[in-house]
Structure formats: structure tokens, C-alpha cells
C-alpha positions in Angstrom: 14.2 0.4 36.7 14.5 1.4 33.0 12.2 -0.4 30.4 14.2 -3.2 28.7 14.0 -3.3 24.9 15.0 -5.9 22.3 15.3 -4.5 18.8 14.8 -6.8 15.9 16.0 -5.5 12.5 18.2 -6.7 9.6 19.9 -3.4 9.2 23.0 -3.0 11.4 23.1 0.8 11.0 19.5 1.0 12.2 20.3 -1.2 15.2 23.3 0.9 16.1 21.3 4.2 15.7 18.2 3.0 17.5 20.2 1.6 20.4 22.0 4.9 20.8 18.8 6.9 20.7 16.8 4.8 23.0 19.6 4.5 25.6 20.1 8.2 25.5 16.4 8.7 26.2 16.6 6.4 29.3 15.6 3.0 28.0 17.8 0.0 28.4 18.5 -1.9 25.2 18.8 -5.5 26.4 19.8 -6.9 23.0 19.5 -6.7 19.3 18.6 -9.5 16.8 18.6 -9.6 13.0 16.6 -12.8 12.4 13.4 -14.2 13.8 15.2 -17.3 15.4 17.6 -15.0 17.1 14.8 -12.8 18.3 13.0 -15.9 19.8 16.1 -17.0 21.6 16.8 -13.6 23.0 13.2 -13.0 24.2 13.4 -16.3 26.1 16.8 -15.6 27.7 16.5 -11.8 28.2 12.8 -11.4 28.9 12.6 -7.8 27.6 9.7 -5.6 28.4 9.3 -4.5 24.8 10.4 -6.0 21.5 10.6 -3.7 18.5 10.2 -5.8 15.3 10.8 -4.6 11.7 8.0 -5.5 9.4 10.4 -6.4 6.6 13.1 -8.6 8.3 15.3 -9.7 5.4 13.8 -12.9 4.0 11.4 -13.1 6.9 8.2 -11.1 7.8 8.1 -9.3 11.2 4.3 -9.7 10.9 4.8 -13.5 11.0 7.4 -13.4 13.8 5.5 -10.9 16.1 2.8 -13.3 17.4 5.5 -15.7 18.6 7.3 -12.9 20.5 4.3 -11.7 22.5 4.3 -12.8 26.0 2.6 -12.1 29.4 5.2 -9.5 30.2 6.5 -8.8 26.7 4.9 -6.0 24.4 5.7 -6.2 20.8 5.7 -3.1 18.6 6.0 -3.3 14.9 8.4 -0.8 13.2 8.9 0.1 9.6 10.1 2.9 7.2 6.7 2.5 5.6 3.4 4.1 6.8 1.1 2.3 9.2 -1.7 2.6 6.5 0.3 0.1 4.4 -0.2 -2.6 7.1 -3.5 -1.6 8.9 -5.2 -5.0 8.2 -2.2 -7.0 9.1 -1.3 -5.4 12.4 -4.3 -6.8 14.5 -3.7 -10.4 13.6 0.1 -10.0 14.5 -0.9 -9.4 18.2 1.5 -6.4 18.3 0.4 -3.7 20.6 1.0 -1.1 17.9 3.0 0.3 15.1 5.7 2.9 15.0 7.2 4.4 12.0 11.1 4.4 12.3 11.3 8.1 11.8 9.1 8.5 15.0 11.1 6.2 17.1 11.6 7.5 20.6 11.3 6.4 24.3 8.2 8.4 24.7 6.5 6.9 21.6 7.3 3.4 22.9 5.9 4.3 26.4 2.8 5.7 24.9 2.1 2.4 23.0 3.0 0.3 26.0 0.7 2.3 28.2 -2.1 2.1 25.6 -2.4 5.9 25.2 -3.6 7.4 21.8 -1.0 9.2 19.7 
């Protein structure tokens, strides 16, 4: 069964592009959300394996939302157009499994983080 992903980002063009890319690479995009509240509802109803959360989510911070999305069977990965070094000290408290620059988004990069393998 394909890994099920929820993408949380406030950019519709990014949501569309990421959905196409990940599905083409064999992942199942279970849903998309553009706010923290919508992401929480969808995690509860869809129970995805992975949630990709944009660090800058409109008026909200993905870093604040991430801890509320982590579950026993749900891995959270932070994404951004910025470099990981910009957020290093903030990633650990977020309970996210890792960070992925948007330009490096791929099914293999997601699987690597979920499996706990080094880059």
C-alpha cells in the first residue's frame, strides 16, 4: 500500500505541484490543507502516514502546528523554501521527524526521513 501524505501549505500552486509530483512518484496524497485548523481536522479524519507542514503557513507558524499533528502513526516533516539552518534550533521542539527544503521534495526524500536514514 502506498504511503499516504497530507500536505499543509498556504500556496495553492505549491499544493497542486507537490500533489502531482508525489503521486507520480508513487505516494498517495490523501489530502491538502491550507490552515492549521484544517490540517488538524484532516489528520484526525484521514489518518495519513506523513504530514508535510510548511514552516510559514500564512498567518500561522508550521512550527507551532507541527507538535499537534504528530501521532503514534503519523510522521510530521517540516518544509520550506528557506534553508534548514534558518530553523535548526526550532525543529527539535516541533517534534517533527525532519526538515525538507521544497526544492528537494520527492518521495525518496520523504521515505528517507520517515525511515530515519541520514541524507
